[in-house]
C-alpha positions as CSV (number, residue, x, y, z in Angstrom):
1,M,1.1,-84.9,-94.1
2,K,3.7,-85.3,-91.4
3,Q,6.5,-85.1,-93.9
4,F,5.0,-81.8,-95.2
5,I,4.8,-80.3,-91.7
6,N,8.4,-81.3,-91.1
7,K,9.4,-79.5,-94.3
8,I,7.5,-76.3,-93.2
9,S,9.0,-76.4,-89.7
10,G,12.4,-76.8,-91.2
11,A,11.9,-73.8,-93.5
12,V,10.6,-71.7,-90.6
13,L,13.7,-72.7,-88.6
14,L,16.0,-71.9,-91.5
15,F,14.3,-68.5,-92.0
16,A,14.6,-67.8,-88.3
17,L,18.3,-68.6,-88.3
18,F,18.7,-66.4,-91.4
19,L,16.8,-63.5,-89.8
20,S,19.0,-63.9,-86.7
21,S,22.2,-63.8,-88.7
22,C,20.9,-60.7,-90.5
23,T,20.0,-58.7,-87.4
24,K,22.7,-59.8,-85.1
25,D,25.0,-56.8,-84.4
26,F,23.0,-54.9,-87.1
27,K,23.6,-51.5,-85.5
28,E,27.3,-52.1,-85.0
29,I,27.9,-53.5,-88.5
30,N,26.0,-50.6,-90.1
31,T,27.6,-47.8,-88.1
32,D,30.7,-46.2,-89.5
33,P,33.1,-46.2,-86.5
34,N,34.8,-43.1,-88.0
35,K,31.6,-41.0,-88.1
36,T,29.4,-39.7,-85.3
37,T,25.6,-40.3,-85.5
38,T,24.9,-37.0,-83.7
39,A,25.7,-33.7,-85.3
40,L,28.5,-31.9,-83.5
41,P,28.1,-28.3,-82.3
42,Q,30.8,-27.1,-84.7
43,Q,28.7,-28.6,-87.5
44,L,25.5,-27.0,-86.5
45,L,26.4,-23.4,-85.8
46,A,27.7,-21.9,-89.0
47,P,24.9,-23.3,-91.3
48,A,22.3,-22.0,-88.9
49,L,23.8,-18.5,-88.8
50,V,24.3,-18.4,-92.6
51,N,20.7,-19.4,-93.1
52,I,19.2,-17.0,-90.6
53,V,21.2,-14.0,-92.0
54,T,20.2,-15.0,-95.5
55,Y,16.5,-15.0,-94.6
56,N,16.9,-11.6,-92.9
57,M,18.7,-10.1,-95.9
58,I,16.1,-11.3,-98.4
59,R,13.2,-9.8,-96.4
60,N,15.3,-6.7,-95.6
61,R,15.6,-6.1,-99.3
62,N,12.0,-6.8,-100.4
63,F,10.0,-5.9,-97.3
64,N,11.8,-3.7,-94.8
65,N,13.3,-1.5,-97.4
66,E,10.0,-1.0,-99.2
67,L,8.1,-0.1,-96.0
68,M,10.9,2.2,-94.7
69,Q,11.4,4.1,-98.0
70,V,14.9,2.8,-98.7
71,T,13.6,1.5,-102.1
72,V,10.5,1.7,-104.2
73,D,9.6,-1.4,-106.3
74,M,7.7,0.6,-108.9
75,N,4.8,-1.3,-110.1
76,D,1.2,-0.4,-110.5
77,S,-0.2,-3.8,-109.7
78,D,-1.8,-4.8,-106.4
79,G,0.3,-6.1,-103.5
80,R,3.1,-3.6,-103.4
81,V,4.7,-3.4,-100.1
82,F,5.7,0.2,-100.4
83,R,2.0,1.0,-100.5
84,Y,1.4,-0.9,-97.3
85,D,-0.4,-3.5,-99.4
86,F,0.8,-7.1,-99.3
87,N,-1.0,-10.4,-99.2
88,N,-1.0,-13.0,-96.5
89,T,1.6,-15.2,-98.2
90,W,4.3,-12.7,-97.2
91,A,4.0,-14.2,-93.7
92,D,5.2,-17.7,-94.5
93,Y,8.9,-17.1,-95.4
94,L,10.3,-15.8,-92.1
95,Y,8.0,-17.7,-89.8
96,N,8.8,-21.1,-91.4
97,N,12.5,-20.6,-91.9
98,W,13.2,-19.0,-88.5
99,Y,11.5,-21.9,-86.7
100,I,13.5,-24.4,-88.8
101,Q,16.7,-22.8,-87.6
102,L,15.5,-22.7,-84.0
103,S,15.4,-26.5,-84.2
104,N,19.1,-26.5,-85.2
105,L,20.0,-24.0,-82.5
106,K,18.2,-26.1,-79.9
107,D,20.0,-29.2,-81.1
108,L,23.3,-27.2,-80.8
109,Y,22.4,-26.5,-77.2
110,R,21.3,-30.0,-76.4
111,V,24.6,-31.6,-77.6
112,A,26.8,-28.9,-76.0
113,A,24.9,-29.1,-72.7
114,D,25.4,-32.9,-72.3
115,T,27.8,-33.0,-69.3
116,T,28.3,-36.7,-69.8
117,G,29.2,-36.5,-73.5
118,P,32.4,-35.5,-75.3
119,N,30.9,-32.3,-76.7
120,Y,30.1,-30.5,-73.5
121,N,31.0,-26.9,-74.1
122,K,29.7,-23.8,-72.2
123,T,30.7,-21.4,-75.1
124,Y,28.5,-23.3,-77.6
125,M,25.7,-23.4,-75.0
126,A,25.8,-19.7,-74.6
127,I,26.0,-18.9,-78.3
128,S,23.0,-21.1,-78.8
129,L,21.0,-19.2,-76.1
130,I,22.1,-15.8,-77.6
131,C,21.1,-16.9,-81.1
132,Q,17.8,-18.3,-80.0
133,S,17.0,-15.1,-78.1
134,W,17.9,-13.1,-81.2
135,V,15.6,-15.2,-83.5
136,Y,12.7,-15.4,-81.0
137,S,12.9,-11.6,-80.6
138,M,12.6,-11.1,-84.4
139,L,9.7,-13.6,-84.5
140,T,7.7,-11.9,-81.8
141,D,8.5,-8.4,-83.1
142,A,7.2,-9.5,-86.5
143,Y,4.2,-11.5,-85.6
144,G,3.3,-10.7,-81.9
145,D,2.3,-13.7,-79.8
146,V,4.0,-16.8,-81.1
147,P,4.9,-20.3,-79.9
148,Y,7.9,-20.0,-77.6
149,F,8.0,-22.2,-74.5
150,N,6.8,-25.3,-76.3
151,S,7.9,-24.5,-79.8
152,N,10.1,-27.0,-81.8
153,K,9.1,-29.9,-79.5
154,G,7.4,-32.1,-82.1
155,R,10.3,-34.5,-82.4
156,D,11.2,-35.0,-78.8
157,S,8.1,-34.2,-76.8
158,V,5.4,-34.9,-79.5
159,I,4.0,-31.4,-79.1
160,Y,2.6,-30.7,-82.6
161,E,0.3,-27.9,-81.7
162,P,2.2,-25.6,-79.3
163,A,0.4,-22.7,-77.6
164,F,1.1,-19.1,-78.6
165,D,2.8,-17.4,-75.8
166,R,2.2,-13.7,-74.9
167,Q,4.8,-11.3,-76.1
168,K,5.4,-10.0,-72.6
169,D,6.2,-13.5,-71.3
170,I,8.5,-14.2,-74.3
171,Y,10.5,-11.0,-73.7
172,L,10.9,-11.7,-70.0
173,D,12.1,-15.2,-70.6
174,I,14.5,-14.0,-73.3
175,F,16.1,-11.7,-70.7
176,K,16.6,-14.8,-68.5
177,Q,18.3,-16.6,-71.4
178,L,20.6,-13.7,-72.0
179,E,21.5,-13.5,-68.3
180,T,22.4,-17.2,-68.4
181,A,24.4,-16.8,-71.6
182,N,26.4,-13.9,-70.1
183,T,27.2,-16.0,-67.0
184,L,28.2,-19.0,-69.1
185,L,30.6,-16.8,-71.1
186,T,32.2,-15.3,-68.1
187,G,35.8,-16.6,-68.3
188,A,34.7,-19.1,-71.0
189,A,37.2,-20.6,-73.4
190,D,37.2,-19.6,-77.0
191,L,36.0,-22.2,-79.5
192,T,38.7,-24.5,-80.8
193,V,37.1,-24.9,-84.2
194,T,37.1,-21.2,-85.1
195,A,35.7,-21.9,-88.6
196,S,32.4,-23.0,-87.0
197,D,31.8,-19.3,-86.1
198,P,31.5,-17.0,-89.1
199,I,30.7,-14.0,-86.9
200,Y,33.4,-13.9,-84.2
201,G,35.8,-16.6,-85.1
202,G,35.1,-18.4,-81.8
203,K,35.9,-15.5,-79.5
204,A,33.9,-16.0,-76.4
205,S,34.5,-12.5,-75.1
206,L,33.0,-11.0,-78.3
207,W,29.9,-13.2,-78.1
208,R,29.5,-12.0,-74.5
209,K,29.6,-8.4,-75.7
210,F,27.0,-9.1,-78.4
211,C,24.8,-10.8,-75.8
212,N,24.7,-7.8,-73.6
213,T,24.3,-5.3,-76.4
214,L,21.4,-7.3,-77.8
215,Y,20.0,-7.3,-74.2
216,L,20.0,-3.5,-74.3
217,R,18.2,-3.4,-77.7
218,L,15.5,-5.6,-76.3
219,L,15.1,-3.8,-73.0
220,L,14.7,-0.5,-75.0
221,R,12.2,-2.2,-77.2
222,I,9.7,-2.8,-74.4
223,S,10.5,0.1,-72.2
224,G,7.4,2.0,-73.2
225,K,5.1,-0.5,-71.4
226,T,4.1,0.8,-68.0
227,E,3.8,-2.6,-66.4
228,V,7.5,-3.4,-66.9
229,A,9.1,0.0,-67.4
230,S,10.6,0.4,-64.0
231,D,12.3,-3.0,-64.0
232,V,13.4,-2.6,-67.6
233,I,15.0,0.8,-67.1
234,A,16.7,-0.4,-63.9
235,K,18.2,-3.3,-65.8
236,F,19.3,-1.0,-68.6
237,Q,21.0,1.2,-66.1
238,Q,22.7,-1.8,-64.5
239,I,24.1,-3.1,-67.8
240,V,25.4,0.3,-68.9
241,G,26.9,1.0,-65.5
242,D,28.7,-2.3,-64.9
243,N,31.0,-3.0,-67.9
244,V,32.8,-5.8,-65.9
245,T,29.7,-7.9,-65.4
246,Y,28.0,-6.8,-68.7
247,P,30.7,-5.9,-71.3
248,L,29.3,-4.3,-74.4
249,I,30.4,-4.0,-78.0
250,N,33.2,-1.3,-78.0
251,S,34.1,-0.7,-81.6
252,N,33.1,-1.3,-85.2
253,A,35.4,-4.3,-85.3
254,E,33.3,-5.9,-82.5
255,S,30.0,-5.4,-84.3
256,A,28.0,-8.6,-84.9
257,I,28.2,-9.0,-88.7
258,L,28.4,-12.2,-90.7
259,K,31.0,-11.2,-93.3
260,W,30.5,-12.6,-96.8
261,T,33.9,-13.6,-98.0
262,G,32.7,-14.7,-101.5
263,V,34.0,-18.3,-100.8
264,A,31.2,-20.9,-100.4
265,P,29.3,-21.1,-98.1
266,Y,29.9,-17.5,-97.3
267,V,28.6,-16.0,-100.5
268,N,26.4,-13.0,-100.3
269,P,22.8,-14.2,-100.8
270,Y,22.1,-11.2,-103.0
271,V,24.3,-13.0,-105.5
272,T,23.0,-16.5,-105.0
273,G,19.3,-15.7,-104.2
274,V,18.5,-12.6,-106.3
275,R,18.8,-12.4,-110.1
276,E,20.9,-9.4,-111.2
277,Q,18.0,-7.8,-113.1
278,D,15.7,-8.2,-110.1
279,F,18.3,-6.7,-107.7
280,R,18.5,-3.5,-109.7
281,A,14.8,-3.3,-110.4
282,P,13.7,-1.2,-107.4
283,G,14.5,2.5,-107.5
284,I,16.1,4.3,-104.5
285,A,13.4,6.1,-102.5
286,S,13.6,9.9,-102.2
287,F,13.6,9.8,-98.4
288,F,16.7,7.6,-98.2
289,I,18.8,9.3,-100.9
290,D,17.8,12.9,-100.5
291,H,19.2,13.2,-96.9
292,L,22.5,11.6,-98.0
293,V,22.8,14.1,-100.9
294,S,21.9,17.1,-98.8
295,W,24.4,16.0,-96.1
296,D,27.2,15.4,-98.7
297,D,27.5,12.0,-97.0
298,P,30.8,10.3,-97.7
299,R,29.0,7.0,-98.3
300,L,27.9,8.4,-101.7
301,N,31.5,9.2,-102.7
302,I,31.7,7.6,-106.1
303,S,35.5,8.2,-106.3
304,L,35.9,5.2,-104.0
305,G,34.2,2.8,-106.2
306,A,34.5,1.4,-109.7
307,N,32.3,2.6,-112.6
308,G,30.9,5.5,-110.6
309,I,29.5,3.3,-107.9
310,N,29.9,4.2,-104.2
311,R,30.4,1.9,-101.2
312,W,26.7,1.4,-100.8
313,G,26.4,0.2,-104.4
314,I,24.1,3.1,-105.4
315,A,24.3,4.1,-109.1
316,Q,23.6,7.6,-110.2
317,S,20.8,8.4,-112.7
318,S,21.5,10.8,-115.5
319,E,20.4,13.6,-113.1
320,G,22.8,12.5,-110.3
321,F,21.5,10.8,-107.2
322,K,17.7,11.1,-107.5
323,G,15.1,9.1,-105.7
324,V,11.5,8.1,-106.3
325,P,8.8,9.3,-103.8
326,S,7.3,6.4,-102.0
327,G,3.6,5.6,-101.6
328,Y,2.5,7.2,-104.9
329,L,-0.8,6.5,-106.5
330,P,-0.7,3.9,-109.3
331,G,0.2,5.6,-112.6
332,Q,2.0,8.5,-110.9
333,G,5.4,7.0,-110.3
334,G,7.4,8.9,-112.9
335,P,10.7,7.7,-114.3
336,K,13.0,5.4,-112.4
337,K,16.1,7.2,-111.1
338,S,18.9,5.9,-108.9
339,Y,19.0,2.2,-108.0
340,F,21.3,-0.3,-106.3
341,Y,24.0,-1.4,-108.7
342,S,24.2,-5.1,-109.5
343,N,27.3,-6.3,-111.2
344,T,29.2,-9.0,-109.3
345,S,32.4,-8.1,-110.9
346,T,32.6,-4.6,-109.3
347,T,31.6,-2.7,-106.2
348,S,28.0,-3.6,-105.3
349,M,25.8,-4.5,-102.4
350,Q,25.5,-7.9,-104.0
351,T,29.1,-8.7,-103.1
352,D,29.7,-6.5,-100.1
353,A,31.2,-8.3,-97.1
354,L,29.3,-6.1,-94.6
355,A,25.8,-6.9,-96.0
356,G,25.3,-9.6,-93.3
357,M,24.5,-7.0,-90.6
358,I,23.1,-8.2,-87.3
359,L,23.9,-5.5,-84.7
360,N,26.6,-2.8,-85.0
361,F,28.5,-0.4,-82.7
362,A,26.7,2.7,-84.1
363,E,23.3,1.2,-83.1
364,L,24.5,0.9,-79.5
365,K,25.6,4.5,-79.4
366,F,22.2,5.7,-80.6
367,M,20.6,3.5,-77.9
368,L,22.7,5.2,-75.3
369,A,21.9,8.7,-76.7
370,E,18.2,7.9,-76.4
371,A,18.7,6.6,-72.8
372,V,20.4,9.9,-71.8
373,V,17.7,12.2,-73.3
374,K,15.0,10.1,-71.5
375,G,16.9,10.5,-68.2
376,W,17.7,6.9,-67.6
377,I,21.5,7.2,-67.6
378,T,24.0,10.0,-67.1
379,G,26.4,11.1,-69.8
380,S,26.4,13.3,-72.8
381,A,23.7,12.7,-75.4
382,E,25.7,14.8,-77.8
383,T,28.8,12.5,-77.4
384,Y,26.8,9.4,-78.0
385,Y,25.0,11.0,-80.9
386,N,28.3,12.1,-82.5
387,D,29.9,8.7,-81.9
388,G,26.9,7.0,-83.5
389,A,27.1,9.2,-86.5
390,K,30.8,8.7,-86.9
391,N,30.8,5.0,-86.5
392,S,27.9,4.6,-88.8
393,I,30.0,6.1,-91.5
394,T,33.4,4.6,-90.7
395,L,32.0,1.1,-90.5
396,W,31.6,1.3,-94.2
397,M,34.4,3.8,-94.9
398,P,37.2,3.1,-92.4
399,A,39.6,5.7,-93.9
400,W,37.1,8.6,-93.5
401,A,38.7,11.0,-91.0
402,V,36.7,14.2,-91.1
403,D,35.9,15.8,-87.7
404,I,32.3,14.5,-86.9
405,K,31.2,17.8,-85.4
406,T,32.3,19.7,-88.5
407,F,30.5,17.2,-90.7
408,L,27.2,17.3,-88.7
409,T,27.3,21.1,-88.6
410,N,27.9,21.4,-92.4
411,A,25.1,18.8,-92.9
412,D,22.8,20.9,-90.7
413,I,22.2,18.1,-88.3
414,P,24.3,19.0,-85.2
415,W,23.1,18.0,-81.8
416,D,21.0,20.6,-80.0
417,D,20.5,20.0,-76.3
418,T,17.8,22.7,-76.1
419,L,15.4,20.8,-78.3
420,P,12.3,19.1,-76.8
421,L,12.4,15.4,-76.3
422,E,10.5,14.5,-79.5
423,D,12.8,16.6,-81.6
424,K,15.8,14.9,-80.0
425,M,14.3,11.6,-80.7
426,E,13.8,12.6,-84.4
427,K,17.5,13.5,-84.7
428,I,18.7,10.3,-83.0
429,H,16.4,8.1,-85.1
430,L,17.0,9.7,-88.4
431,L,20.7,8.9,-88.1
432,K,20.0,5.5,-86.5
433,Y,17.9,4.7,-89.5
434,Y,21.1,4.8,-91.6
435,A,23.0,2.9,-89.0
436,L,20.3,0.1,-89.3
437,F,20.8,-0.2,-93.0
438,L,20.6,-3.9,-94.0
439,T,19.9,-5.0,-90.4
440,D,17.0,-7.4,-90.9
441,L,13.7,-5.7,-90.0
442,Q,15.1,-3.3,-87.4
443,Q,14.2,0.0,-89.2
444,W,10.6,-1.1,-89.4
445,V,10.5,-2.3,-85.8
446,E,12.1,0.9,-84.4
447,Y,9.7,3.0,-86.4
448,R,6.8,1.1,-84.9
449,R,8.3,1.7,-81.4
450,T,9.0,5.4,-81.7
451,G,7.3,6.9,-84.8
452,H,10.8,8.1,-85.9
453,P,12.2,9.1,-88.3
454,V,9.1,10.8,-89.7
455,L,8.4,9.4,-93.1
456,P,6.5,11.3,-95.9
457,K,3.2,9.6,-96.8
458,G,2.1,9.4,-100.4
459,N,-1.5,9.4,-101.6
460,G,-1.4,5.8,-102.7
461,L,-1.0,4.1,-99.3
462,S,-3.3,1.3,-98.1
463,N,-4.0,0.3,-94.5
464,G,-5.5,3.8,-93.8
465,G,-2.0,5.2,-94.4
466,V,-0.8,3.6,-91.2
467,M,2.5,1.7,-91.1
468,P,1.7,-2.1,-90.9
469,A,2.2,-3.3,-87.3
470,R,3.0,-7.0,-87.9
471,F,2.8,-9.9,-90.3
472,N,-0.3,-12.0,-90.2
473,Y,0.2,-15.6,-89.1
474,P,0.8,-18.0,-92.0
475,L,-2.4,-19.4,-93.4
476,Y,-1.5,-23.0,-92.7
477,V,-1.3,-22.3,-89.0
478,Q,-5.0,-21.9,-88.9
479,S,-5.5,-25.5,-90.0
480,A,-2.4,-27.1,-88.4
481,N,-2.9,-25.5,-85.0
482,P,-6.5,-24.2,-85.0
483,T,-7.2,-24.2,-81.3
484,N,-4.2,-22.3,-80.3
485,Y,-4.4,-20.0,-83.3
486,K,-8.0,-19.0,-82.3
487,L,-6.8,-18.4,-78.7
488,A,-4.0,-16.2,-79.9
489,V,-6.3,-14.1,-82.0
490,A,-8.8,-13.8,-79.2
491,V,-6.0,-12.4,-76.9
492,Q,-3.9,-10.3,-79.3
493,G,-6.6,-9.1,-81.7
494,P,-7.6,-9.8,-85.3
495,D,-5.0,-11.5,-87.4
496,V,-4.4,-8.6,-89.7
497,I,-1.4,-6.3,-90.4
498,S,-3.0,-3.4,-88.5
499,T,-3.2,-5.2,-85.1
500,E,-0.5,-3.8,-82.9
501,V,1.8,-6.1,-80.9
502,W,1.9,-5.8,-77.1
503,W,4.9,-3.4,-76.9
504,Q,3.2,-1.1,-79.4
505,K,-0.1,-0.8,-77.6
506,K,-0.5,2.2,-75.4
């Protein structure tokens, strides 16, 4: 027996020695000294931006464009977005994917903000804050109250069921983040790894201009709420009036656009994510195309494209440029007419470098025109309106050199300073509608804010013929975060597409 115990003890000792030899310096032995265990800022930024813009473009194409009468996905089955009729599963795509990329943007900030580490970088910190603000603004505009202050903290803080924060509080904190980003970028160095930034090539000064122009967009967004209006307008005035402290985008070249080069990973997602036959399936809506035709808009100039295709990739029908009325009753759609061309070997929106639109110079000009007609800032509304119209066209057609006043007069859309406010708003937002072409969900959001441009309403619309005000929350949120989901619904209103978000409510 004693001999047996000695054998067992020896075996245990041998195993212990073996285990010790296996685990000694385990971390050092199994760590590649030539590779970092933490993702670097330059590794995180570009993939996050590509993914976010990709999500935005997909939903711009099949959601925003259908609601806002850019396209009509002609089908008589249920669940057609152009009839304000879509099921709850539409909510999942942006909600899930935007939050995933927020984790990457927060990781970017965490690494860049570590003052004791080798990757401390104020420019990356600021870019992260700007991009987080941009994504959170899209989230709250699309869903209303959403997790913000405690979102994306499951890994580090073990917060698996974050509270839904009020939209007002989200916006006010976004403004703080943009202020911080603007300060960080004051005199900041450009990024040394320019390839990590597919929007501005690492130029800190251009990110600062985007930051402040985005700030104006979001101030304007909530300016109709009485409880914040005075502070919001004052801040808007301060930014516009102090171009040293708050520089703004100053040309089409400075617009925030992720340009698709066609070389991986910068391949237009309309090529990689949409089948060619699906891309050309929706017809062009009458509202979108008829104005361009009546204006003799140069963006329809087929002489500049191959195979009779213009810069916006719109193919003519046998009758010329003809659109489909949106919102029609099932069975009354008529023949399909013009559509977006889809052939990756020639001019097409599927391959256009400018399709990754985020915020452009023309949008800023139309914001300033609105601010003038509302009496917030001084200046000429006509000049801002004309500049917005011109830059909206020359962004896509740089060689176009027609006098803008002549063009607007011939198109019967010149500025008229004698019109009442709502008529001026209609003029501004009709042209802004085209400036926002391809810009995520901004046409839809601006329509919800202003009611402009006025869209024709077909007899086949659901939701009482009223433009949907939001996405519902994804269904899984009800089971994954039930307590906070119920609290959010109790505060905001029923979880349906007709419930207005805070800045919409009168």
